C-alpha positions, 0 to 999 in steps of 0.5 A: 665811755657812756658820761651822764649827758649821753644818757637817757632820762630814764637811765639818769634817773635809776642812777640818780635814784640808787644814789639815793637810796645808797646813802639813805641805807648808809645813813639808816646804818650808822644811825642804828649802829650809833643807837646801839653802840651809845645805847649799851655805853649808856646802860654801861655807864648807867651800871657802874654808876648805881655799882659806885652808890651801892658800895656808898650805900654799903659803906654807910649800912657798916657805919651804922652797923658799928653806930649800933654795936656801940650803942649795944655797949653803952645801953643802960638796961637789957630792954635798951640793949634788946631795941638796939639788938634789933636795929643790929639786926637790920641793919645787917641784914640790908648791908648783906642784901648790899653785898650780893648785890655787889658782888652779883655785879661785879663784872671785872676780874679786878671789881670782884676782888675788889668787892671780896676784900670789902666784903672780908673787911665787914666779915672781920669788923662783925667778928669783933664786933660780937665780941665787944656785944658780947663782952658789953652784956656779960658786964664788962662795959669798959673792956667792950668800949676799948675793943669798939674804940680800938681794934674795932677802930680800925678794922672800920677805917680799913675797910673804908679805905677798901670800900673806898677803892672799889667806889673809885674804880666804879667811878674811873669805869664809869668814866671810861663808859662816858667817854666811850659814849662821847667818841661814838658820837664823833664818830657818828658826826664825822660820818654824817658829816661827810655823807651830808657833803 
């Protein structure tokens, strides 16, 4: 059997160089894998965070819709009502875009279902809001206000609860992605620690 002391210098150098090349390759592969895995995990965490923020923005626009409808119902004259109606139309366009983006970004069945529930809640509110606007513009302001404070308020509370569920889900998924990134980093430190011994 041949041991290192019996080898010629050329063979010893070749073995040492081979070991150094193998270790360098292992460290390089580990670094590449870690970089890819961390990049994927951080992208996932950022994506989930942006979904939660998008949900909050949609709920804010939904609140702005309710405020605009209330302004229309309590407008002192037709000119103000038309001004508020124009604002309402702009807000609804923004809300529709946010809902579309939320639906497009929903990556799991649970997320898709939560977005559908939220969208259905907003659609239900829209019907009630449109009824209130029709009542207010036809001179039935008191009935419009009752509808807004009663049924529309209940629907808004239900929609807000749906938005909270969706936001909580996305926040949970973001936390999971961050935990995944932390676990990858721990594995990399472990591998590199073992290789450095």
